[in-house]
Steps between C-alpha positions, in 0.01 A plus 500: 500500500637843408542782749233700316251218535583455866459871559180565310226287350437153643699327772597134496187424704270628226405810699516848345763751616302823538599648839758779480655708778204741553248217530731286713556794736125562509452134589737536797344825624142406425522159663654640818270800541166338561291557813759440774650849513151640557444282810831343611656812663274447801652155558852642473435797728320282753824304548731804485295799619712795388544694177871435485458131584225448243696674225805294596295181457385609154852603402652170618221308326579689180874439533449131574267470203761680290760244612260225400462664161878517456522127574209430265652721231820295510306176478278632221812587300631146553164327445280714272221241481129511577436380853724737695550388860398144409779482241755661734431251778482205261838571347691622807378227740274228364172447313344408838559851644366657181197273513425595861503868401257436215289273722467768768437765235210320340318364802551788744745788447438636151143380465429622854634847420296502182183406688565745785561799271194415291290507818655832607409641158142381542473649850617844389273482197223439753546863612319602179286193428347332808620141516429229755738211559378304200516811281859566604602145415329524161680825419835357615460188284383712205813717529726192502323349199495826302872564549578137419313533170701815416823310569391207285447742210870587501792614715495834315143560611563385856818704546346806332205490741738462795712794379198727457377430852848550644549839334167626629540377857859626533371835378224483761754429775705802389187718510406363843844581640500847345153584628581357842813709536322811372196472727652339811571722803876502425823336607492671837167336574577142404260275678254775584143380473326687220165366604420654834819708505668293772878527492683173558877466491611209290792403721416470865123525456290350779509122478758490221826486696811696412808459287558412138271196513238666721569254779490197271751214519719345232241223464232767448719660234539165319126435513439853367756428230304191397189717468696752295649231277149367438419836341806453275385152402505399135832662402630167368205425272643675195749213474219253436442643152865500386406283204273780376741785576708673235872456580427362849865501611495880491132587533411302814790622718439861399125477557552345844741766624309791347159375610590439864671839523177666381288302747729572798489874430120488470458305824723733703317804363155353570588406857645844567175653375292271723693624803464859383123471494396259776585458870706193572213331686296513180792375291528199734130417528374579152387213278492730195769755566504650151125562510525650850775733382290604200199559725711719730617712208197509271206427728250219463559474124862409551415142588318452171795638306741272682274196465497556123882525500541180705253311277688620192837417654401152611356420158827609339701288745268211428575531128872451564449203730267329251763550228796371702397177671408278202853535360632301797242224459573491127874459572433224754279315253773524234733336753250220554413606857139589416248350260645524150187670367580803718809562284289567190534836324201646317565444126391851403539716812835347607401507867500222764120494488448178694727612784310830511166317515627266774613793713167681451305189600690437824512867603124521443449194723706669774289816466168320506584278798693782676765239582775730367504678838598189696748375241661828406556646847674183617712433192604843369799531735653185349582683178789656694650154544511471122630856457785422741579180309483694173769740629722211608435341163655802331821433694491138382467610139754780533792280393340476158469875438626817665240711680433830330297687762533318831805474722513165683376661820169608339358146464642410842331797669176434316504129588578577865213749525264260324575218743479742799151597388401134483644417845334804657166405344525141629587622851217756500233265357628141530169320445392670177858511374544124534167437328606724212838331469329161507274602210808585297684178589203287395630571153814288563332156482296624203823588324645156572192332352506723191875440453458124532227503233721708270783249531260211434360672192849568368601135542180395327563728203865386471498118521 
């Protein structure tokens, strides 16, 4: 295959290369910025109740995510194939580790995120159209199905839709920050309560403790960091579509580093604005902090404006998640670790249409049964085990190619932080953590059975 063919046109998998740097960057930004930044700051500030401490959490989360992107960029340059993290783990450790990642993705992590964000979209849409529980589930499933259909039509259509949503919602975040800074009381009144006019100091406020962490401990900081990292979730998903990316060795690393830099700046600015507008007690207790901030600035209509923004943002994030996941299942099926029919590529659209349909079906089941809550909350932390292994895997592959962006300490620091997050989570919530880890490890005997059948089939076809 010539370099021109590998760069543009069709890849060796039969998929179409149509994602350039702008769309790949939009996929990174749009997938990360969903609903979390509009609600998650309360979880962070509740653990570390001070302006400085909260901003430090978001900054460290951004830096750690950036380190993860550097590691992923190196691996993407070495392994520019569809499947991303699955391929990295498969080739740096073993097919078993790669299979466990894909197993957890399909049954819980990725499908669970997909289901959860679809439900959040439906709930915020319910601000304008009254929806009961059944109505919300119907809207959530309809959103998953509609975006899946768009992605079956072609990667150009799916990535174009994702890019359009990302441009609009990043613009909305910029406007929100600008308006917040313009209308807030001012830097000398950070933390002052706009509603009611009560002044509350951010550091040393009643019940918040004192010091950089507001009286919180190192364990509190790590738990807050987990909450912050959750809002950065999805940064790695652009690697899943490497087989449909133009010049993936250059495009994916650049999109990762550029995209996460944009998101980190946006998150720090948004959190600063929240503290400018609301007293710290409200920041901690609010279940819809962005809407509360908008209400404080604009009156009762602010909540409607913010609800529309969150619904729009979650739908855009959903578009990226729907696009990304099936590429992993398609890669696993090509390796013989899933049903062979999942590896099929649409003869005209050049998309992994069966993998897309399979993802839509299971995510819809999770939405309708509401089982995604139990599965997702217990399993999501385990992705950091795989991220840590992915970083160590880069060191294992390093002898084959010199690192271009990462010094050896970058993957080591990232792996150490990843495993620290896992240990802290297990110590804090041992019961749920062990259940989640058990759900992931169930995939090991499944892999052994699948591998044994593959070997039997090979012997049968080669007498």
